[in-house]
C-alpha positions as CSV (number, residue, x, y, z in Angstrom):
1,M,70.3,118.8,221.5
2,D,66.2,119.9,221.8
3,I,64.3,117.3,223.6
4,K,60.9,117.8,223.7
5,R,58.5,115.9,226.0
6,F,55.2,114.4,224.8
7,T,52.4,113.2,226.8
8,L,50.2,110.0,225.9
9,N,47.4,112.5,225.0
10,D,49.3,114.5,222.9
11,L,50.6,111.4,220.9
12,L,47.2,110.1,220.8
13,Q,45.9,113.5,219.6
14,K,48.6,113.6,217.0
15,A,47.2,110.2,215.9
16,N,43.7,111.7,215.7
17,I,42.4,109.7,218.5
18,N,40.0,111.3,221.3
19,P,41.9,110.7,224.5
20,E,38.3,110.4,225.9
21,L,37.9,107.1,224.0
22,V,40.8,105.6,225.5
23,L,41.2,103.3,228.6
24,V,44.5,103.1,230.2
25,L,45.5,99.5,231.8
26,R,48.4,99.2,234.1
27,H,48.4,95.6,234.6
28,V,50.0,94.6,237.9
29,P,49.4,90.5,238.6
30,K,49.3,90.0,242.1
31,E,50.7,86.4,241.3
32,P,54.1,86.2,241.2
33,E,54.6,84.2,238.1
34,L,52.3,85.6,235.9
35,K,54.0,89.2,237.0
36,K,57.4,87.6,236.1
37,Y,56.1,86.3,232.6
38,L,53.6,89.0,231.6
39,P,56.2,90.9,229.9
40,Q,57.3,87.9,227.7
41,L,53.7,86.8,227.2
42,A,53.2,90.4,225.5
43,A,56.2,90.4,223.7
44,E,55.8,86.7,222.4
45,E,52.3,85.3,223.2
46,H,49.8,88.0,222.0
47,D,47.0,85.5,221.9
48,I,47.4,84.6,225.7
49,F,48.5,88.4,226.8
50,N,45.1,89.5,224.7
51,G,42.8,86.6,226.6
52,Y,44.3,88.2,229.9
53,Q,43.8,91.7,228.9
54,Q,40.3,90.9,227.6
55,S,39.2,89.3,230.6
56,Q,38.7,92.1,233.7
57,E,36.7,92.7,236.6
58,K,32.8,93.6,236.3
59,M,33.3,97.4,236.4
60,L,36.2,97.5,234.1
61,E,34.5,95.6,231.5
62,K,31.2,97.8,231.7
63,V,33.5,100.8,230.9
64,M,35.1,98.4,228.3
65,Q,31.7,97.7,226.7
66,S,30.7,101.7,226.4
67,L,33.6,101.9,224.5
68,S,32.8,98.8,222.3
69,G,33.7,99.3,218.7
70,S,34.6,103.1,219.1
71,G,37.2,102.9,221.8
72,Y,40.8,102.0,222.6
73,I,43.1,100.4,225.5
74,A,46.4,102.0,225.9
75,S,48.0,99.0,227.6
76,F,51.0,98.9,230.0
77,I,52.7,96.5,232.3
78,G,53.8,97.8,235.8
79,Q,57.0,97.3,236.9
80,R,57.6,99.3,240.0
81,K,56.2,102.4,241.5
82,G,55.9,105.0,238.6
83,K,57.4,102.7,236.0
84,A,55.6,100.6,233.3
85,I,56.4,99.0,229.9
86,Y,54.3,100.2,227.2
87,V,52.8,97.1,225.4
88,G,50.6,98.8,223.0
89,L,47.2,100.7,221.6
90,Y,44.5,98.1,221.2
91,T,41.0,98.8,219.4
92,I,38.4,97.5,221.6
93,G,35.9,95.3,219.6
94,K,32.7,93.8,220.2
95,C,32.4,92.9,224.1
96,K,30.4,90.1,225.1
97,Q,30.1,89.0,228.9
98,L,31.7,85.7,230.0
99,T,30.3,83.4,232.7
């Protein structure tokens, strides 16, 4: 059996997505309960997961704003060192700052 390995950039390019427009997020919550249930939220409670994913610290929000309307988020949930669950590829729509 011949198995070929693809990187994320390979897969993005095959989908005609410029990897430079993709922000990779590896979610690793510090709160034990959120860390435990985040995979379930991503799988079953899309609105709640998206709310969590859309609210980030200022520096990351600035990067997200710079990609607004043309960029993507490749979303992963960190499991342990070197391991993560792929959640999905999301478009970055209009951004607005929340207080």
